[in-house]
mmCIF file as gemmi writes it, N, C-alpha and C atoms, coordinates in Angstrom:
data_model
loop_
_atom_site.group_PDB
_atom_site.id
_atom_site.type_symbol
_atom_site.label_atom_id
_atom_site.label_alt_id
_atom_site.label_comp_id
_atom_site.label_asym_id
_atom_site.label_entity_id
_atom_site.label_seq_id
_atom_site.pdbx_PDB_ins_code
_atom_site.Cartn_x
_atom_site.Cartn_y
_atom_site.Cartn_z
_atom_site.occupancy
_atom_site.B_iso_or_equiv
_atom_site.pdbx_formal_charge
_atom_site.auth_seq_id
_atom_site.auth_asym_id
_atom_site.pdbx_PDB_model_num
ATOM 1 N N . UNK Axp A 1 ? 0.852 -1.199 0 1 0 ? 1 A 1
ATOM 2 C CA . UNK Axp A 1 ? 0 0 0 1 0 ? 1 A 1
ATOM 3 C C . UNK Axp A 1 ? 0.88 1.239 0 1 0 ? 1 A 1
ATOM 4 N N . UNK Axp A 2 ? 0.538 2.187 -0.852 1 0 ? 2 A 1
ATOM 5 C CA . UNK Axp A 2 ? 1.376 3.381 -0.973 1 0 ? 2 A 1
ATOM 6 C C . UNK Axp A 2 ? 1.123 4.353 0.167 1 0 ? 2 A 1
ATOM 7 N N . UNK Axp A 3 ? 2.044 5.283 0.319 1 0 ? 3 A 1
ATOM 8 C CA . UNK Axp A 3 ? 1.958 6.279 1.393 1 0 ? 3 A 1
ATOM 9 C C . UNK Axp A 3 ? 0.704 7.138 1.233 1 0 ? 3 A 1
ATOM 10 N N . UNK Axp A 4 ? 0.378 7.482 -0.013 1 0 ? 4 A 1
ATOM 11 C CA . UNK Axp A 4 ? -0.792 8.34 -0.265 1 0 ? 4 A 1
ATOM 12 C C . UNK Axp A 4 ? -2.08 7.614 0.112 1 0 ? 4 A 1
ATOM 13 N N . UNK Axp A 5 ? -2.161 6.338 -0.231 1 0 ? 5 A 1
ATOM 14 C CA . UNK Axp A 5 ? -3.368 5.573 0.101 1 0 ? 5 A 1
ATOM 15 C C . UNK Axp A 5 ? -3.558 5.503 1.609 1 0 ? 5 A 1
ATOM 16 N N . UNK Axp A 6 ? -2.471 5.291 2.346 1 0 ? 6 A 1
ATOM 17 C CA . UNK Axp A 6 ? -2.567 5.243 3.806 1 0 ? 6 A 1
ATOM 18 C C . UNK Axp A 6 ? -3.067 6.571 4.348 1 0 ? 6 A 1
ATOM 19 N N . UNK Axp A 7 ? -2.546 7.666 3.8 1 0 ? 7 A 1
ATOM 20 C CA . UNK Axp A 7 ? -2.955 8.993 4.276 1 0 ? 7 A 1
ATOM 21 C C . UNK Axp A 7 ? -4.44 9.219 4 1 0 ? 7 A 1
ATOM 22 N N . UNK Axp A 8 ? -4.905 8.81 2.818 1 0 ? 8 A 1
ATOM 23 C CA . UNK Axp A 8 ? -6.32 8.994 2.471 1 0 ? 8 A 1
ATOM 24 C C . UNK Axp A 8 ? -7.2 8.163 3.404 1 0 ? 8 A 1
ATOM 25 N N . UNK Axp A 9 ? -6.821 6.908 3.637 1 0 ? 9 A 1
ATOM 26 C CA . UNK Axp A 9 ? -7.611 6.056 4.524 1 0 ? 9 A 1
ATOM 27 C C . UNK Axp A 9 ? -7.617 6.609 5.941 1 0 ? 9 A 1
ATOM 28 N N . UNK Axp A 10 ? -6.477 7.132 6.39 1 0 ? 10 A 1
ATOM 29 C CA . UNK Axp A 10 ? -6.387 7.669 7.749 1 0 ? 10 A 1
ATOM 30 C C . UNK Axp A 10 ? -7.293 8.883 7.91 1 0 ? 10 A 1
ATOM 31 N N . UNK Axp A 11 ? -7.239 9.807 6.939 1 0 ? 11 A 1
ATOM 32 C CA . UNK Axp A 11 ? -8.067 11.016 7.043 1 0 ? 11 A 1
ATOM 33 C C . UNK Axp A 11 ? -9.546 10.646 6.945 1 0 ? 11 A 1
ATOM 34 N N . UNK Axp A 12 ? -9.87 9.694 6.093 1 0 ? 12 A 1
ATOM 35 C CA . UNK Axp A 12 ? -11.269 9.273 5.955 1 0 ? 12 A 1
ATOM 36 C C . UNK Axp A 12 ? -11.759 8.655 7.262 1 0 ? 12 A 1
ATOM 37 N N . UNK Axp A 13 ? -10.92 7.838 7.886 1 0 ? 13 A 1
ATOM 38 C CA . UNK Axp A 13 ? -11.289 7.229 9.164 1 0 ? 13 A 1
ATOM 39 C C . UNK Axp A 13 ? -11.469 8.283 10.247 1 0 ? 13 A 1
ATOM 40 N N . UNK Axp A 14 ? -10.597 9.294 10.245 1 0 ? 14 A 1
ATOM 41 C CA . UNK Axp A 14 ? -10.698 10.355 11.248 1 0 ? 14 A 1
ATOM 42 C C . UNK Axp A 14 ? -11.989 11.137 11.066 1 0 ? 14 A 1
ATOM 43 N N . UNK Axp A 15 ? -12.349 11.404 9.811 1 0 ? 15 A 1
ATOM 44 C CA . UNK Axp A 15 ? -13.592 12.146 9.542 1 0 ? 15 A 1
ATOM 45 C C . UNK Axp A 15 ? -14.797 11.322 9.983 1 0 ? 15 A 1
ATOM 46 N N . UNK Axp A 16 ? -14.779 10.019 9.669 1 0 ? 16 A 1
ATOM 47 C CA . UNK Axp A 16 ? -15.908 9.165 10.046 1 0 ? 16 A 1
ATOM 48 C C . UNK Axp A 16 ? -16.049 9.082 11.557 1 0 ? 16 A 1
ATOM 49 N N . UNK Axp A 17 ? -14.934 8.914 12.27 1 0 ? 17 A 1
ATOM 50 C CA . UNK Axp A 17 ? -15.001 8.83 13.73 1 0 ? 17 A 1
ATOM 51 C C . UNK Axp A 17 ? -15.469 10.157 14.316 1 0 ? 17 A 1
ATOM 52 N N . UNK Axp A 18 ? -15.05 11.268 13.704 1 0 ? 18 A 1
ATOM 53 C CA . UNK Axp A 18 ? -15.49 12.582 14.179 1 0 ? 18 A 1
ATOM 54 C C . UNK Axp A 18 ? -16.992 12.742 14.013 1 0 ? 18 A 1
ATOM 55 N N . UNK Axp A 19 ? -17.524 12.267 12.88 1 0 ? 19 A 1
ATOM 56 C CA . UNK Axp A 19 ? -18.972 12.351 12.649 1 0 ? 19 A 1
ATOM 57 C C . UNK Axp A 19 ? -19.713 11.487 13.656 1 0 ? 19 A 1
ATOM 58 N N . UNK Axp A 20 ? -19.163 10.308 13.969 1 0 ? 20 A 1
ATOM 59 C CA . UNK Axp A 20 ? -19.811 9.435 14.946 1 0 ? 20 A 1
ATOM 60 C C . UNK Axp A 20 ? -19.844 10.084 16.314 1 0 ? 20 A 1
ATOM 61 N N . UNK Axp A 21 ? -18.753 10.745 16.697 1 0 ? 21 A 1
ATOM 62 C CA . UNK Axp A 21 ? -18.699 11.42 17.996 1 0 ? 21 A 1
ATOM 63 C C . UNK Axp A 21 ? -19.739 12.533 18.053 1 0 ? 21 A 1
ATOM 64 N N . UNK Axp A 22 ? -19.841 13.317 16.99 1 0 ? 22 A 1
ATOM 65 C CA . UNK Axp A 22 ? -20.835 14.395 16.952 1 0 ? 22 A 1
ATOM 66 C C . UNK Axp A 22 ? -22.241 13.819 17.021 1 0 ? 22 A 1
ATOM 67 N N . UNK Axp A 23 ? -22.476 12.711 16.329 1 0 ? 23 A 1
ATOM 68 C CA . UNK Axp A 23 ? -23.793 12.086 16.335 1 0 ? 23 A 1
ATOM 69 C C . UNK Axp A 23 ? -24.147 11.604 17.739 1 0 ? 23 A 1
ATOM 70 N N . UNK Axp A 24 ? -23.18 11.008 18.446 1 0 ? 24 A 1
ATOM 71 C CA . UNK Axp A 24 ? -23.424 10.543 19.818 1 0 ? 24 A 1
ATOM 72 C C . UNK Axp A 24 ? -23.738 11.718 20.727 1 0 ? 24 A 1
ATOM 73 N N . UNK Axp A 25 ? -23.034 12.832 20.546 1 0 ? 25 A 1
ATOM 74 C CA . UNK Axp A 25 ? -23.293 14.012 21.376 1 0 ? 25 A 1
ATOM 75 C C . UNK Axp A 25 ? -24.7 14.535 21.12 1 0 ? 25 A 1
ATOM 76 N N . UNK Axp A 26 ? -25.11 14.587 19.84 1 0 ? 26 A 1
ATOM 77 C CA . UNK Axp A 26 ? -26.464 15.036 19.515 1 0 ? 26 A 1
ATOM 78 C C . UNK Axp A 26 ? -27.491 14.076 20.107 1 0 ? 26 A 1
ATOM 79 N N . UNK Axp A 27 ? -27.181 12.78 20.055 1 0 ? 27 A 1
ATOM 80 C CA . UNK Axp A 27 ? -28.093 11.765 20.591 1 0 ? 27 A 1
ATOM 81 C C . UNK Axp A 27 ? -28.266 11.966 22.093 1 0 ? 27 A 1
ATOM 82 N N . UNK Axp A 28 ? -27.184 12.327 22.795 1 0 ? 28 A 1
ATOM 83 C CA . UNK Axp A 28 ? -27.264 12.554 24.24 1 0 ? 28 A 1
ATOM 84 C C . UNK Axp A 28 ? -28.055 13.814 24.55 1 0 ? 28 A 1
ATOM 85 N N . UNK Axp A 29 ? -27.946 14.833 23.69 1 0 ? 29 A 1
ATOM 86 C CA . UNK Axp A 29 ? -28.645 16.093 23.941 1 0 ? 29 A 1
ATOM 87 C C . UNK Axp A 29 ? -30.155 15.929 23.794 1 0 ? 29 A 1
ATOM 88 N N . UNK Axp A 30 ? -30.585 15.124 22.804 1 0 ? 30 A 1
ATOM 89 C CA . UNK Axp A 30 ? -32.027 15.019 22.554 1 0 ? 30 A 1
ATOM 90 C C . UNK Axp A 30 ? -32.654 13.784 23.188 1 0 ? 30 A 1
């Protein structure tokens, strides 16, 4: 796996986990 592919997968994973965290926070608020 190339360096660029790893970077893309890492950033995509970080974005997805960030969205999940925000969703959990919204779920707790409502």
